[in-house]
N, C-alpha and C positions, 0 to 999 in steps of 0.2 A: 716718785715723779710718773708722772702716766706715762708708758711709752710712746705714743701715736702722740702725747707732744716733743716730746725728743726727737722722734725721726722730718714731723713736717717743721718742726726745727729746724734740723740737719737742710730739710728740703730746699728752706726758703734761703740758709746763709750759700750755701751752692749753687742757685741761681744766683744770688745777687754777685756772689764771688766769678761766677758767669758770666754777667751783665757787664762787673767793672773790666775784669782784664781783658772779657775777647767781645765787644761788642759787633762785630759784624761776625762772627759764626752765632751769634746768641742772635742775632736777627736773622740770618738761614734759617733758620732753627724753628725758628715764627716761622715762616712760611711756609716751611714745608709743613710744619704741622697745620696752619688753616688750610694749604693746598689738598693735603689727605684730606681734611674732611667735608673741603668744596667736593676732589672727586668721588664720595664717597653717597654726600648727601643727590647728585647728579647724580648717580647711577641708583641709588635709590627710587627718583621720581621715573626717570627711565622703566624703571622696575614696575613701580606703582603703574604708569602710562601704558604699559602694557599691559597687564594680570589685568584691567579694565577692556582692552579691549576685544 
């Protein structure tokens, strides 16, 4: 089997396991991830705004 497929399958199983066994913790991790993406986008927007000025 392809190693990439095995690793991706294991990752999917792990994510599903965490979601099923600890849904509150999984939701917190997703919220933290989206908050990080939002903060990064905000920072890039501020940088571009200052760059244009």
